[in-house]
N, C-alpha and C positions, 0 to 999 in steps of 0.2 A: 445437251445433257444436263447443263447447269441452270436451265430455265426455272427449276423449282426454287432457286434463290430469290426469284421475283414474286413469289406467292406471299399473301398476307401473313401466313404462318411463319415463314422464314424471315420476313421483315421484322416481326416481333422478336424472333430468336436473335437476329443480328443486332437489333437495337439493345436488347438486354445484354448481349456480350460486350458491346461497345461501352455501355455504362457500368457494368458490373466489374470488369477487370480494372479499369482505372480507379474505381472507388476502393476496391480491395487493396490495390497497391498503395493508395493514399493512406488508408487506415493502418496498414502494416507499417508504413514508413513513419506515421505519427506515433504509433506505439513504440517503435524502435527509438525514435527521438526521445520519448519519455524515459525509456530505460537508460539511454546515454546521459540524459540530464541527471538522473538519480546516481549514476556512476560518478559523474563530475562532482555532484554534491557530496558524495561519500568521500571522495579524495580531498575536497576542501575541508570536510569535517575532520578527517584524519590530520591534516595539516594544522587545523585550528586546535585540535586536541593536543598536538605536540607543543604548540605555542601558548596553550591556556595558562593563565596565571603569570604570563611574562609580558614584558613591555612596560610602557609608562602607564601608571594608574590614572584613570579619568574619573571625574566626579560622577556620583551615582545618577544625578539628574540627566546627564548627557547620554547615558546608556539605556535609559528606560524609554519605552517598554522593551523588555528583553526579547530578543529573537535569535535566529540561528547565527547572525553576524555578530551580535554583541555577547552571546553566551560564551563564557570562558574568559572574557576580557577582564583585565585588572581594573578594579574600581576602588574608590575610597569613600567612606561615609563617616560623619561625625555626629555624635549624640550621646545619650545617657542610657544605661541599661534599665529596662523596665522589669523584666522577669526572665526566668530560665525554665526550659522544658527539656525533656529527654526523648530521644527518638530511638526506640529499641530495634533489635534485629537488623543491624547494619554491619556489613562485612567489609573488612579491610585486610588485604594480604591473606585471604583465606581464613581469617579469624573473625568470629562473631562478637560483636560488641554493640555499642550505641553511640549516637551523636549527642553532644551537649549543645543545645540550641538556645541561644540568647536572643531576646527581642530588643532591638536597639531603637529608641525613640529618636528619630532624625529631625523632628520639628524643633525649632528654636523656642526658647522660653517665652511664654505669653503670646505666641502667634496663633494658638488655637487650632492648629492643623491636626494634631493628634495622629501622627503616622508612625508606624513601626516597621523596621526591616528585620526579617529573620536572618540571623547570622549563626552558622555552625562554627562554634568556637574550637571544636576538636572532637576526637574519637577516643573512647575508652573501651577496653576489652571486658567481656563478661556480661552478666545480666545488668539491666538498667537499674541504677541505685542512686537516688538523689543524694545520699550521704557521701558517696565517693566523688561526685562531681564538684569541681572547684567552684567557689562562690563567685558571684559577679563583682567586678571592681566597682567602686563608687566614683561618682564624678563624671565629667565629660571625657569621652574616649574617642579615638579615631581608629577605625577598622579598615584594613586593606586586605583585599582578597579577590577571588574570581567570582564574577557574577554568574548566577545560575537561574534557569527557568523553573517555575513552580513544578513540583512533582505531581504525578497522577498515579493512581493505583494500577499496578501491572507494568509500569515503565521502569526499566533499569532494575528489575527485581524488587520493586517496592510493593509491599503488601499492605492493603488497607485493613488492618486488624481492628476488630471491635472489642469493646469491653476493657480497654487499657486502664490502668490505675490513674488517678489524678496526677497531673503533672507530666504525663507522657503523651506523645503524639506519634501517629503512624506515618503520616504523609506531610511533607513540608510544602504547604501551599496556603495561599490566602484564604481559600474556601474552608480549610480545616482550622484556621486560626481565627476567623472572623467572629465566631461565637465564644471564643475564649478570652478575648481582650476587648476593651471598650474603645479601641482605636481603629483607624483605617490601616490595612495591612498591604504593603507593597506586593504586587504580583510577581515576586522574584525573591531570591535569597542569595546570600554570599557565604562562601566557605573561606574562613580566615586562613591566610597563609602562615600565620604565626599562632601556634597553640602551646601555651605554657602550662605549668602546673601538672606535668605528667601526661598531658593529652597529646595525641598525634594529629597533625593537620590532615584534613580530608581533601584528597585531590579532586580537581574539578571534573565534571562529567561532560561527555559529548552531548550536544543538543539533540533532542528527540527528533525523529523523522529525517535524519541526515545520513542514515546508513543504508546498506543493501538489504532491505527487509523483504518480506514476502510480496509486497506490492510491486517492488522492482522486478522480481522474477515473473510476476503475473503479466507485467507489460511485455516482457520478453516472450512469454508463452502466447499472448495475444498476437504478437508480431508474426510468429510462425503460423498461427491459425488463419490469419488474413491472407498470407501468401499461399498457403495450401488451398484455401477456398478459391483464390484466383486461378490456380492451376487446375482445380477441379472443374470450374466453369469452362475453361478452354478445352479440357479433355472431353467434356460432354458435348461441346459444339462439334469437335472433330468426329466424335462417334456418330452423332446424328447426321452430319454431312456425309460421312462415308456410307452410311446406310442408304441415304437418299441417292447417292451416286450408284450404288449397287442396284437399287430399284430401277433407276433410269437405264442402266446398262441392260438389265434383264428385259425391260420393255422394248429396247431396240432389237433384242434378239427374238422378240415375239413370244416370250414366255408367258406374258399376261398383258392385257391392254394397258397402254401408258397412262390413260385417264382414270384407271380404277383406283379406288381408295384402299389404303391398308386395312387389314383386319384389326380386331381389338388388340391383338398382341403385336401389331406393327408389321405383319407380313402381308404381302400382296396376294390376292386370290389368283389361283391358277386358271388355265383356259376353261375349265369346267365349272368355275364359280367357287370352288373350294379353296381354302387357304393352303399355302405351301404346295400348290399343284397336286393335291390329292384327288383321286378320281372317286366318283361315287361307286359304292358297292351296292349291287342290287339287293334289296331287302329279301327278295325271294331266295337269293343264294345263301343268305345267312339264316333263313328261317327253316327249321327242321321240317321235313315232310311229315304230314299226319300219318299216324299208324292206325291200322284197323285190327280189331280183335277177331279172332276166329269165332 
């Protein structure tokens, strides 16, 4: 009854089954692992967010380039202030205001490096107004705060506004500052932990790409799809196998020759050559008899 399993057609079906199911299980497990990695990264980011701005401050050079591990770490940098910009439309405690951003020259005198570090000195409520922002101190200063990665439009609610007045900046990044200053700009920024002159310190943000975003749930959805496809392949194999067994059983009962091929719809021809065992109907029986007119 099961000799049909040795036919070339069923050899191909069985080889496909043996290869497809392990492949689907492997891909589903891989996607599940990706989701679990993102969950672990999210937990680490939450822990890092709680400890951001805490601990011993490290020199800026030891933490660059900034990444998910160094983002939020306390750092210290020494230099002189070059100029000050305002970053409008920034929210703190559900209130709209603006950041006061100072550019700190971290190169020593006469070394020719010409490098600046963006430092958020603090936050003020209301519309961005250069007249209300405290002036930059003169002389050499040492800034201590949390290291942050450069912003990008659309991240953490950042909007890349165009047409801002002179002296204002929409996104804190080296790309947005490179055309405003004649120096190299560090691809990072620091939010100062001490903000005087009526400003409020800006809390550090969680590193981008460390949360349970849409991509994480896409991995979870792909996991389900691969496992469902593995089950579908197995279901179709059993369905074809059961149909072939029924054909073999019918052949043993003499309902149709065992060596006959299925019809276009998968049914075996009956003893009279018609599919599904239908009998021929004489065309004469279905053709109306001719009528004669008087």
